[in-house]
N, CA, C and O atoms as a MOPAC input file, in Angstrom:
PM7 MOZYME 1SCF
protein

 N      0.55800 1   -28.59300 1   -12.10300 1
 C      0.12900 1   -28.24100 1   -10.76900 1
 C      1.18300 1   -27.35700 1   -10.13600 1
 O      2.33300 1   -27.32500 1   -10.57500 1
 N      0.78200 1   -26.64600 1    -9.10700 1
 C      1.68100 1   -25.75800 1    -8.37400 1
 C      1.88900 1   -26.36300 1    -6.99500 1
 O      0.92400 1   -26.77300 1    -6.34900 1
 N      3.13800 1   -26.42400 1    -6.53300 1
 C      3.41100 1   -26.99700 1    -5.22200 1
 C      4.20600 1   -26.02100 1    -4.36800 1
 O      4.97900 1   -25.20200 1    -4.86400 1
 N      3.98700 1   -26.14200 1    -3.07900 1
 C      4.82300 1   -25.48000 1    -2.07800 1
 C      5.41600 1   -26.61500 1    -1.26200 1
 O      4.68600 1   -27.43600 1    -0.70700 1
 N      6.73400 1   -26.66200 1    -1.18900 1
 C      7.42600 1   -27.73500 1    -0.49400 1
 C      8.23700 1   -27.13600 1     0.64300 1
 O      8.99800 1   -26.18800 1     0.44900 1
 N      8.06400 1   -27.69900 1     1.82100 1
 C      8.74600 1   -27.22000 1     3.03000 1
 C      9.45000 1   -28.41400 1     3.66200 1
 O      8.86500 1   -29.49000 1     3.79500 1
 N     10.69200 1   -28.22300 1     4.04700 1
 C     11.40400 1   -29.34100 1     4.67400 1
 C     12.04500 1   -28.92700 1     5.98200 1
 O     12.35800 1   -27.75800 1     6.20600 1
 N     12.23200 1   -29.91900 1     6.83900 1
 C     12.93000 1   -29.75700 1     8.10500 1
 C     13.81000 1   -30.99200 1     8.25300 1
 O     13.32600 1   -32.07300 1     8.59200 1
 N     15.09400 1   -30.82700 1     8.00000 1
 C     16.01600 1   -31.95800 1     8.03500 1
 C     17.18200 1   -31.64600 1     8.96100 1
 O     17.44800 1   -30.48700 1     9.27900 1
 N     17.87100 1   -32.69500 1     9.38800 1
 C     19.04000 1   -32.50600 1    10.24000 1
 C     20.08500 1   -31.67500 1     9.49800 1
 O     20.19500 1   -31.74200 1     8.27400 1
 N     20.83900 1   -30.90400 1    10.24700 1
 C     21.79900 1   -29.95300 1     9.68900 1
 C     22.73200 1   -30.58500 1     8.65900 1
 O     23.04900 1   -29.95600 1     7.64900 1
 N     23.17100 1   -31.80600 1     8.89700 1
 C     24.14200 1   -32.42400 1     7.99100 1
 C     23.55300 1   -32.73600 1     6.61700 1
 O     24.30600 1   -33.00700 1     5.68200 1
 N     22.21900 1   -32.70600 1     6.47000 1
 C     21.58300 1   -32.97900 1     5.18500 1
 C     20.96400 1   -31.73800 1     4.53300 1
 O     20.45400 1   -31.82600 1     3.41700 1
 N     20.99900 1   -30.61300 1     5.19300 1
 C     20.35600 1   -29.39800 1     4.67900 1
 C     20.88900 1   -29.01000 1     3.30700 1
 O     20.10200 1   -28.78400 1     2.38900 1
 N     22.19900 1   -28.92800 1     3.14700 1
 C     22.76800 1   -28.50200 1     1.86400 1
 C     22.42500 1   -29.47200 1     0.74200 1
 O     22.12600 1   -29.04900 1    -0.37400 1
 N     22.46500 1   -30.74700 1     1.02400 1
 C     22.17200 1   -31.74900 1     0.00200 1
 C     20.71300 1   -31.64500 1    -0.46000 1
 O     20.43000 1   -31.71500 1    -1.65600 1
 N     19.79500 1   -31.47800 1     0.49100 1
 C     18.37600 1   -31.34500 1     0.15100 1
 C     18.13900 1   -30.04800 1    -0.61300 1
 O     17.43100 1   -30.04500 1    -1.62000 1
 N     18.71700 1   -28.95700 1    -0.15200 1
 C     18.54000 1   -27.66200 1    -0.80200 1
 C     19.07200 1   -27.69100 1    -2.23000 1
 O     18.38300 1   -27.24200 1    -3.14600 1
 N     20.25800 1   -28.19900 1    -2.43700 1
 C     20.83900 1   -28.26900 1    -3.78100 1
 C     19.99400 1   -29.14300 1    -4.69900 1
 O     19.81400 1   -28.81700 1    -5.87300 1
 N     19.48000 1   -30.23500 1    -4.18100 1
 C     18.64800 1   -31.11800 1    -4.98700 1
 C     17.36200 1   -30.41000 1    -5.41200 1
 O     16.97900 1   -30.46200 1    -6.58100 1
 N     16.70300 1   -29.75500 1    -4.46900 1
 C     15.43500 1   -29.09200 1    -4.77500 1
 C     15.61500 1   -27.90300 1    -5.70300 1
 O     14.70800 1   -27.59500 1    -6.47700 1
 N     16.74100 1   -27.23200 1    -5.65200 1
 C     16.99500 1   -26.09200 1    -6.54900 1
 C     17.01800 1   -26.51400 1    -8.01700 1
 O     16.84600 1   -25.67600 1    -8.90300 1
 N     17.22300 1   -27.77200 1    -8.27500 1
 C     17.20600 1   -28.28500 1    -9.64500 1
 C     15.78200 1   -28.43000 1   -10.18100 1
 O     15.58100 1   -28.57900 1   -11.38600 1
 N     14.79500 1   -28.38400 1    -9.28400 1
 C     13.42700 1   -28.70500 1    -9.68300 1
 C     12.39300 1   -27.61600 1    -9.39300 1
 O     11.40000 1   -27.49400 1   -10.10900 1
 N     12.62900 1   -26.82500 1    -8.34100 1
 C     11.66200 1   -25.81000 1    -7.92100 1
 C     12.38300 1   -24.49400 1    -7.63800 1
 O     13.61300 1   -24.43400 1    -7.65200 1
 N     11.61500 1   -23.45600 1    -7.38400 1
 C     12.17100 1   -22.14300 1    -7.07300 1
 C     12.36300 1   -22.01100 1    -5.56900 1
 O     11.43900 1   -22.24000 1    -4.78900 1
 N     13.57400 1   -21.63900 1    -5.17500 1
 C     13.86400 1   -21.42200 1    -3.76700 1
 C     13.20300 1   -20.12800 1    -3.33700 1
 O     13.39600 1   -19.08900 1    -3.96900 1
 N     12.43000 1   -20.18200 1    -2.27300 1
 C     11.71400 1   -19.00500 1    -1.78600 1
 C     12.37600 1   -18.45600 1    -0.52800 1
 O     12.66400 1   -17.26300 1    -0.43800 1
 N     12.61100 1   -19.32600 1     0.43100 1
 C     13.21100 1   -18.88100 1     1.68600 1
 C     13.71200 1   -20.08700 1     2.46200 1
 O     12.97400 1   -21.05500 1     2.64600 1
 N     14.91900 1   -20.04400 1     2.90700 1
 C     15.53800 1   -21.10400 1     3.70100 1
 C     15.07700 1   -22.49800 1     3.29600 1
 O     15.64500 1   -23.06300 1     2.36200 1
 N     14.09700 1   -23.06900 1     3.93700 1
 C     13.67700 1   -24.43700 1     3.62800 1
 C     12.33000 1   -24.47300 1     2.91100 1
 O     11.54100 1   -25.39800 1     3.10700 1
 N     12.07400 1   -23.46800 1     2.08500 1
 C     10.79900 1   -23.38300 1     1.36200 1
 C     11.06400 1   -23.26400 1    -0.13800 1
 O     11.85200 1   -22.42900 1    -0.58300 1
 N     10.39200 1   -24.11300 1    -0.89800 1
 C     10.46900 1   -24.09400 1    -2.35400 1
 C      9.05800 1   -24.09500 1    -2.90700 1
 O      8.13200 1   -24.57400 1    -2.25200 1
 N      8.88600 1   -23.55700 1    -4.11600 1
 C      7.57600 1   -23.61600 1    -4.75200 1
 C      7.74400 1   -23.50700 1    -6.25300 1
 O      8.79400 1   -23.09700 1    -6.74900 1
 N      6.68400 1   -23.88300 1    -6.97700 1
 C      6.72300 1   -23.74700 1    -8.42000 1
 C      5.79500 1   -24.70300 1    -9.13200 1
 O      5.20600 1   -25.60300 1    -8.53200 1
 N      5.68300 1   -24.48000 1   -10.44100 1
 C      4.90400 1   -25.35300 1   -11.31700 1
 C      5.69700 1   -26.62700 1   -11.55500 1
 O      6.90800 1   -26.58700 1   -11.76900 1
 N      5.00700 1   -27.75100 1   -11.51500 1
 C      5.67800 1   -29.02700 1   -11.73000 1
 C      4.64300 1   -30.05100 1   -12.18700 1
 O      3.49100 1   -30.01400 1   -11.75400 1
 N      5.04900 1   -30.94400 1   -13.04500 1
 C      4.12400 1   -31.98900 1   -13.49700 1
 C      4.04000 1   -33.08400 1   -12.43800 1
 O      4.90700 1   -33.18800 1   -11.57100 1
 N      3.00900 1   -33.88000 1   -12.51400 1
 C      2.83600 1   -34.98400 1   -11.56300 1
 C      4.00500 1   -35.96000 1   -11.66900 1
 O      4.52400 1   -36.42500 1   -10.65500 1
 N      4.41400 1   -36.26700 1   -12.89200 1
 C      5.52800 1   -37.19300 1   -13.09400 1
 C      6.83600 1   -36.67100 1   -12.52400 1
 O      7.58700 1   -37.40900 1   -11.88600 1
 N      7.10000 1   -35.39800 1   -12.75800 1
 C      8.33400 1   -34.80800 1   -12.23500 1
 C      8.29900 1   -34.72700 1   -10.71400 1
 O      9.32300 1   -34.91900 1   -10.05800 1
 N      7.13300 1   -34.44700 1   -10.15500 1
 C      7.01300 1   -34.41400 1    -8.69800 1
 C      7.32500 1   -35.79000 1    -8.10700 1
 O      7.97700 1   -35.88500 1    -7.06700 1
 N      6.87200 1   -36.83000 1    -8.75300 1
 C      7.17400 1   -38.18900 1    -8.27800 1
 C      8.68200 1   -38.43200 1    -8.29900 1
 O      9.21800 1   -39.06500 1    -7.38900 1
 N      9.36800 1   -37.93800 1    -9.32500 1
 C     10.82800 1   -38.07400 1    -9.39800 1
 C     11.50000 1   -37.28500 1    -8.27700 1
 O     12.46800 1   -37.75300 1    -7.67900 1
 N     10.98600 1   -36.09000 1    -7.99700 1
 C     11.53400 1   -35.27300 1    -6.91000 1
 C     11.36800 1   -36.00500 1    -5.57900 1
 O     12.29500 1   -36.05700 1    -4.77000 1
 N     10.19400 1   -36.56100 1    -5.36200 1
 C      9.94000 1   -37.29300 1    -4.11100 1
 C     10.85600 1   -38.50300 1    -3.98700 1
 O     11.37100 1   -38.78400 1    -2.90500 1
 N     11.06200 1   -39.21900 1    -5.08600 1
 C     11.95500 1   -40.37600 1    -5.06100 1
 C     13.37400 1   -39.93900 1    -4.72100 1
 O     14.05600 1   -40.60300 1    -3.94100 1
 N     13.82400 1   -38.82600 1    -5.30000 1
 C     15.15100 1   -38.31200 1    -4.99100 1
 C     15.28700 1   -37.88900 1    -3.54200 1
 O     16.31800 1   -38.12500 1    -2.91200 1
 N     14.24700 1   -37.26500 1    -3.01700 1
 C     14.27400 1   -36.85200 1    -1.60500 1
 C     14.32600 1   -38.06200 1    -0.67300 1
 O     14.99500 1   -38.02700 1     0.36000 1
 N     13.63100 1   -39.11100 1    -1.03600 1
 C     13.65500 1   -40.32400 1    -0.20600 1
 C     15.06800 1   -40.90200 1    -0.10100 1
 O     15.41000 1   -41.53600 1     0.89800 1
 N     15.88700 1   -40.68200 1    -1.13400 1
 C     17.27200 1   -41.17500 1    -1.11400 1
 C     18.17300 1   -40.29200 1    -0.24200 1
 O     19.22600 1   -40.73900 1     0.21400 1
 N     17.76100 1   -39.04100 1    -0.01100 1
 C     18.60500 1   -38.09300 1     0.71500 1
 C     18.22200 1   -37.97600 1     2.18700 1
 O     19.09800 1   -37.90200 1     3.04800 1
 N     16.93700 1   -37.95800 1     2.48300 1
 C     16.50800 1   -37.71500 1     3.86700 1
 C     16.53100 1   -38.99800 1     4.70000 1
 O     16.58400 1   -40.10800 1     4.17200 1
 N     16.49200 1   -38.81000 1     5.98500 1
 C     16.33000 1   -39.91800 1     6.92000 1
 C     14.92000 1   -39.79300 1     7.48000 1
 O     14.66200 1   -38.88700 1     8.27200 1
 N     13.99600 1   -40.67700 1     7.09300 1
 C     12.59600 1   -40.54200 1     7.51000 1
 C     12.35900 1   -40.67000 1     9.01300 1
 O     11.27100 1   -40.36000 1     9.49800 1
 N     13.35600 1   -41.11700 1     9.74100 1
 C     13.20900 1   -41.21100 1    11.19600 1
 C     13.41100 1   -39.85600 1    11.87300 1
 O     12.95700 1   -39.65200 1    12.99900 1
 N     14.09600 1   -38.92500 1    11.18700 1
 C     14.42000 1   -37.63300 1    11.79200 1
 C     13.96400 1   -36.42700 1    10.97400 1
 O     13.74200 1   -35.34700 1    11.52300 1
 N     13.82500 1   -36.61300 1     9.66600 1
 C     13.54100 1   -35.50300 1     8.76200 1
 C     12.08600 1   -35.50800 1     8.31100 1
 O     11.40400 1   -36.53100 1     8.37700 1
 N     11.62200 1   -34.34800 1     7.85300 1
 C     10.25900 1   -34.28300 1     7.31400 1
 C     10.21800 1   -33.33700 1     6.11900 1
 O     10.93700 1   -32.33900 1     6.06000 1
 N      9.35000 1   -33.68500 1     5.16800 1
 C      9.11000 1   -32.86700 1     3.98700 1
 C      7.60300 1   -32.75700 1     3.82700 1
 O      6.90400 1   -33.77100 1     3.80300 1
 N      7.09800 1   -31.53500 1     3.71900 1
 C      5.66800 1   -31.29100 1     3.50700 1
 C      5.48400 1   -30.74900 1     2.10100 1
 O      6.18500 1   -29.82400 1     1.69000 1
 N      4.54500 1   -31.32300 1     1.36400 1
 C      4.26200 1   -30.87800 1     0.00300 1
 C      2.80000 1   -30.47800 1    -0.06900 1
 O      1.90800 1   -31.29800 1     0.15200 1
 N      2.56100 1   -29.22100 1    -0.37700 1
 C      1.21000 1   -28.69900 1    -0.54000 1
 C      0.94900 1   -28.54000 1    -2.02700 1
 O      1.69600 1   -27.84800 1    -2.72000 1
 N     -0.09800 1   -29.17100 1    -2.51800 1
 C     -0.42400 1   -29.14000 1    -3.94400 1
 C     -1.61100 1   -28.22200 1    -4.20800 1
 O     -2.59300 1   -28.21400 1    -3.46600 1
 N     -1.49200 1   -27.45700 1    -5.27700 1
 C     -2.56900 1   -26.57600 1    -5.71900 1
 C     -2.68200 1   -26.77900 1    -7.22500 1
 O     -1.66800 1   -26.85500 1    -7.92000 1
 N     -3.89300 1   -26.86600 1    -7.72400 1
 C     -4.06400 1   -27.13300 1    -9.16100 1
 C     -3.37900 1   -26.08600 1   -10.03600 1
 O     -2.73500 1   -26.43200 1   -11.02600 1
 N     -3.51300 1   -24.81300 1    -9.67600 1
 C     -2.91200 1   -23.74000 1   -10.46500 1
 C     -2.40100 1   -22.64300 1    -9.54100 1
 O     -2.94800 1   -22.41700 1    -8.46100 1
 N     -1.34300 1   -21.96600 1    -9.98000 1
 C     -0.74500 1   -20.91100 1    -9.16300 1
 C     -1.73600 1   -19.78800 1    -8.88400 1
 O     -1.66400 1   -19.15100 1    -7.83300 1
 N     -2.65200 1   -19.53900 1    -9.80200 1
 C     -3.58800 1   -18.42900 1    -9.61200 1
 C     -4.45900 1   -18.60900 1    -8.36900 1
 O     -5.06700 1   -17.64700 1    -7.90100 1
 N     -4.52600 1   -19.82300 1    -7.83300 1
 C     -5.32500 1   -20.07800 1    -6.63800 1
 C     -4.51300 1   -19.89500 1    -5.35400 1
 O     -5.03500 1   -20.06200 1    -4.25200 1
 N     -3.25700 1   -19.55700 1    -5.50300 1
 C     -2.38800 1   -19.35100 1    -4.34200 1
 C     -2.27500 1   -17.85700 1    -4.08600 1
 O     -1.90200 1   -17.08700 1    -4.97100 1
 N     -2.59400 1   -17.46900 1    -2.89500 1
 C     -2.41600 1   -16.07700 1    -2.49000 1
 C     -1.31900 1   -16.05700 1    -1.44900 1
 O     -1.45100 1   -16.66000 1    -0.38400 1
 N     -0.23400 1   -15.36300 1    -1.75700 1
 C      0.91900 1   -15.34200 1    -0.86300 1
 C      1.10000 1   -13.93500 1    -0.33000 1
 O      1.07600 1   -12.96200 1    -1.08400 1
 N      1.27800 1   -13.84200 1     0.95500 1
 C      1.51900 1   -12.55200 1     1.60000 1
 C      2.86000 1   -12.63700 1     2.31300 1
 O      3.12200 1   -13.59500 1     3.04000 1
 N      3.69300 1   -11.65400 1     2.10900 1
 C      5.01600 1   -11.63200 1     2.72600 1
 C      5.08000 1   -10.45400 1     3.68400 1
 O      4.80500 1    -9.31600 1     3.30400 1
 N      5.43800 1   -10.73000 1     4.90800 1
 C      5.67900 1    -9.67400 1     5.89000 1
 C      7.19100 1    -9.54400 1     6.03600 1
 O      7.86600 1   -10.53600 1     6.30700 1
 N      7.71900 1    -8.37700 1     5.86900 1
 C      9.16000 1    -8.18700 1     5.92800 1
 C      9.77400 1    -8.33700 1     4.55100 1
 O      9.10200 1    -8.14500 1     3.53700 1
 N     11.03800 1    -8.67600 1     4.51700 1
 C     11.80300 1    -8.75100 1     3.27600 1
 C     11.49700 1   -10.06000 1     2.55000 1
 O     11.52500 1   -11.13800 1     3.14400 1
 N     11.20500 1    -9.94300 1     1.26100 1
 C     11.00700 1   -11.14600 1     0.44200 1
 C     12.37100 1   -11.61700 1    -0.02000 1
 O     13.08600 1   -10.88800 1    -0.70800 1
 N     12.73400 1   -12.83600 1     0.35800 1
 C     14.07400 1   -13.35300 1     0.07200 1
 C     14.33000 1   -13.43300 1    -1.43800 1
 O     15.38100 1   -13.00000 1    -1.91100 1
 N     13.39100 1   -13.97700 1    -2.18100 1
 C     13.52000 1   -14.12100 1    -3.63400 1
 C     12.16200 1   -13.83000 1    -4.24600 1
 O     11.15700 1   -14.43100 1    -3.86600 1
 N     12.13700 1   -12.90200 1    -5.20100 1
 C     10.88200 1   -12.63500 1    -5.90600 1
 C     10.74300 1   -13.63800 1    -7.03100 1
 O     11.61300 1   -13.72100 1    -7.89800 1
 N      9.65800 1   -14.40300 1    -7.03000 1
 C      9.47500 1   -15.46200 1    -8.02100 1
 C      9.36800 1   -14.92800 1    -9.42700 1
 O      9.77900 1   -15.60900 1   -10.36700 1
 N      8.83300 1   -13.73600 1    -9.61100 1
 C      8.68700 1   -13.17700 1   -10.94300 1
 C     10.03100 1   -12.83500 1   -11.57800 1
 O     10.10700 1   -12.67100 1   -12.79600 1
 N     11.07500 1   -12.72800 1   -10.79000 1
 C     12.39000 1   -12.38000 1   -11.32900 1
 C     13.22900 1   -13.59600 1   -11.67000 1
 O     14.33600 1   -13.45300 1   -12.18800 1
 N     12.72900 1   -14.78100 1   -11.39100 1
 C     13.47700 1   -16.00400 1   -11.67900 1
 C     13.33400 1   -16.32000 1   -13.16700 1
 O     12.23300 1   -16.30800 1   -13.71800 1
 N     14.44800 1   -16.59600 1   -13.79100 1
 C     14.43600 1   -16.88000 1   -15.23300 1
 C     14.17700 1   -18.34200 1   -15.46400 1
 O     14.12800 1   -18.78600 1   -16.61100 1

């Protein structure tokens, strides 16, 4: 499946969340990640995020799409990272 993950966390946890997610998904822009991931691996990512975030103050949104081909992305302005160039 293809996911788009967006987070909004307190400043003191931003780096920890970002570094953790970079191990699993492609960084797109500031607090946005996306990429192909299995259901099992996504569950592991969610479990890891639960250990890092504070659910009373932080939020993580995960949008699931069966396949990337069903996602149409439009960028206005500069694209921070082109996904096709990620190895």
